[in-house]
N, C-alpha and C positions, 0 to 999 in steps of 0.2 A: 797430615793435612789431606782429606778424603781427595782421592785421584779424580772424582768427576768434576769437584769443585776448582781446584788445579787447573785442571783442563779445562775450563769455562774459562777460569782467570787468565789465562795463557791466552786463548781464543780473543778474548776482551783485549788484551793490549795487543793483540797482533792489528785485529781490527781500528784501535784508535792508532798505532803508526801508520799504517796506512792513509788514513784522512789527515794527514797534520794539515793544520790551518792556520792562519797567522793570530798573533796575541787580541785578542776584542772581537775574535770573528770566530767563532768556533762554534757554528750553528750546529756542524755534523757531528761534532763530537760531543755538544751537548746532549742532541737526540741519541747517539749510542750512548751513552751516559744513561739516559733518562729512561732508555728500554730497558737495560742491561739491571739497573736498580730496580724497576719497577715489576720484572719478572724474576729475578733470582735472589729479591730479598724481600723481608716483612715490612723494610723503611718506608715511610710516605713521601711522597717527592712532589715538592713543592715547586713551581716554575715560575719564573720571573722572564721580563722579556729579557733580562741582559745574561741569567744565570739562573740556577737550580739549586737547591737544600737539598737536604733531608731529614726527617723529626723521625726522631725513635721515643716510641710512646709506649707508656708500660702502663697495665691498670694496676690500680690498687683495691680492684671493688672485691677480691676474696676478702680481704682484710677485715671487714667491716661483716 
């Protein structure tokens, strides 16, 4: 694994552990994860009032 990726993952884990929240009330956790996924991945982040999820989009335009 790339050292920069590992360092970023460790920092994310530490950040999440510092802001422990009650189940079902993870607003800060959701924001931290949304920020990380938006800035460090190519996944599309979809946010709802209660949760978020990611979408991995693949383009097949090169096949036509």
